[in-house]
matplotlib code that plots the C-alpha trace (Angstrom):
import matplotlib.pyplot as plt

x = [-17.0, -20.3, -19.1, -17.2, -20.2, -22.1, -20.1, -19.8, -23.6, -23.9, -21.4, -23.0, -26.3, -24.5, -23.5, -27.0, -28.7, -26.7, -27.0, -30.5, -30.9, -29.0, -31.0, -34.0, -33.0, -31.6, -35.1, -37.0, -34.7, -35.4, -32.2, -30.3, -30.2, -26.6, -26.9, -28.6, -26.1, -24.4, -27.5, -26.8, -24.6, -26.8, -27.3, -29.2, -28.1, -31.1, -32.1, -29.0, -29.2, -26.1, -26.4, -23.6, -22.8, -26.2, -24.5, -24.3, -20.7, -20.9, -23.1, -20.4, -17.7, -19.9, -20.6, -16.8, -16.0, -18.5, -17.8, -14.3, -15.2, -17.2, -20.5, -22.7, -24.6, -28.1, -29.8, -33.3, -34.4, -36.6, -33.3, -31.4, -31.0, -30.9, -31.1, -28.4, -30.0, -28.5, -27.4, -24.6, -24.3, -21.6, -20.3, -18.6, -16.0, -17.4, -14.2, -12.3, -8.7, -5.9, -7.0, -10.6, -11.8, -14.7, -16.5, -18.8, -21.0, -22.1, -25.1, -25.9, -28.1, -29.1, -32.6, -33.7, -36.8, -38.7, -37.8, -35.9, -32.7, -29.6, -26.9, -26.4, -22.9, -22.2, -18.8, -17.4, -14.5, -12.3, -10.3, -9.7, -12.9, -12.7, -16.3, -15.2, -12.2, -14.9, -17.1, -14.4, -13.1, -16.8, -17.3, -14.2, -14.7, -18.5, -17.4, -14.7, -17.0, -19.8, -17.2, -15.9, -19.4, -20.5, -17.3, -18.4, -22.0, -21.0, -18.4, -21.3, -23.7, -21.3, -20.6, -24.3, -25.0]
y = [-25.2, -26.6, -30.0, -30.5, -29.6, -31.9, -35.0, -34.5, -34.4, -37.6, -39.4, -38.5, -39.6, -43.4, -43.3, -43.0, -45.2, -48.0, -49.0, -48.3, -50.8, -53.4, -52.7, -53.1, -56.3, -57.6, -56.7, -58.7, -61.7, -64.7, -65.9, -68.3, -72.2, -73.2, -76.3, -77.8, -76.7, -80.0, -81.6, -79.2, -80.9, -80.3, -76.7, -74.8, -71.4, -69.2, -65.5, -63.3, -59.5, -57.5, -53.8, -53.6, -56.8, -57.7, -60.7, -62.3, -63.8, -64.4, -67.6, -69.3, -68.4, -69.6, -72.9, -73.4, -72.5, -74.6, -77.7, -77.5, -77.7, -80.8, -79.4, -80.4, -77.8, -78.8, -77.5, -77.9, -76.3, -79.6, -81.8, -79.3, -79.8, -76.1, -72.6, -70.2, -66.7, -63.1, -59.6, -57.8, -54.0, -51.9, -48.4, -46.8, -44.0, -40.6, -38.7, -41.4, -41.2, -43.8, -44.3, -45.3, -48.5, -50.6, -51.5, -54.6, -56.1, -59.8, -60.7, -64.4, -67.2, -70.7, -71.8, -75.3, -76.8, -76.0, -72.4, -72.4, -70.4, -72.6, -70.2, -66.2, -64.6, -60.7, -60.1, -56.9, -56.5, -53.6, -53.5, -51.5, -51.0, -54.3, -56.0, -59.4, -59.5, -58.8, -61.2, -63.8, -62.6, -62.6, -66.1, -67.6, -65.8, -66.7, -70.5, -70.6, -69.3, -71.8, -74.5, -73.4, -73.0, -76.6, -78.3, -76.6, -77.6, -81.3, -81.4, -79.9, -82.4, -85.2, -84.4, -84.3, -87.9]
z = [-83.3, -84.5, -85.8, -82.7, -80.7, -82.7, -82.5, -78.5, -78.4, -80.7, -78.4, -75.3, -77.0, -77.5, -74.1, -72.6, -75.3, -75.3, -71.5, -71.6, -74.6, -72.5, -69.4, -71.2, -72.6, -69.3, -67.7, -70.0, -69.7, -66.9, -65.1, -66.5, -64.7, -65.6, -63.6, -66.7, -69.2, -69.0, -71.0, -74.1, -76.9, -79.9, -80.8, -83.3, -84.0, -84.0, -84.2, -84.3, -84.7, -85.5, -86.2, -88.6, -90.2, -92.2, -93.7, -90.2, -90.8, -87.0, -87.7, -89.7, -87.1, -84.1, -86.1, -86.6, -83.0, -81.2, -83.5, -82.5, -79.1, -79.3, -79.6, -82.4, -84.8, -86.1, -89.1, -87.2, -84.1, -83.1, -83.1, -81.0, -77.1, -77.0, -79.3, -79.4, -79.9, -79.3, -80.4, -81.3, -80.6, -82.0, -81.4, -84.0, -83.6, -84.8, -85.0, -87.2, -87.2, -86.7, -83.1, -84.1, -82.4, -82.7, -79.5, -79.8, -77.3, -77.8, -75.6, -76.2, -74.5, -74.7, -74.2, -74.0, -76.0, -73.1, -73.4, -70.1, -70.3, -69.3, -70.5, -71.2, -71.5, -72.5, -74.0, -74.8, -77.4, -78.6, -82.0, -85.1, -87.1, -88.5, -88.4, -89.5, -86.9, -84.4, -85.1, -85.4, -82.0, -80.4, -81.7, -80.3, -77.1, -76.8, -77.6, -75.0, -72.5, -73.4, -73.2, -69.8, -68.3, -69.9, -68.0, -64.8, -65.0, -65.7, -62.7, -60.5, -61.7, -61.2, -57.8, -57.3, -58.2]

ax = plt.figure().add_subplot(projection="3d")
ax.plot(x, y, z, "-o")
ax.set_aspect("equal")
plt.show()
C-alpha cells in the first residue's frame, strides 16, 4: 500500500509542477509577431534545454527537417535572420509496464536579431518511452508548423503590398 500511495503522490506532484513551469515560461515571454515571420529564411539553432536527452539529438533532427523545408541553417547567430530556441519537457511514467507512454512538450520560439519574437509554438507528443523517436517526431512537427506559419505570413505580407 505504501508504494502505491507514494507513486500516486509523485504523479500528483508532476501534474501540479509541470503546468506551473509552463505558466512561468509563458508569463515571461513576449507575444510573438508572426506578421514578420516571412522575413526569416536563415535560422541559427540556439539554446535548447532538454530534461532527458542530454545529447540534444533534437538539434540534428531540427536541422534536417528545417533544411528539407527550404530554411537555411547557419552556424553563426550573427548571420541568421532569427534564432530558434526552446525547451523540451518530458513526463515519464512512474508505474512502468507495457502501457507506459512518454509525454513530451516542445516549447520553441524564433527571435529576430532585434530580439523580437516572430514565432512560437508548443507541441505535445505521446509515444512509447523512446526519447529519440520523440525528438524526431517533435522536430518534424515543429518544422511543419514553422513552414505552415511562414507561408501564411508570406501570403499576408503579399496581400498587404
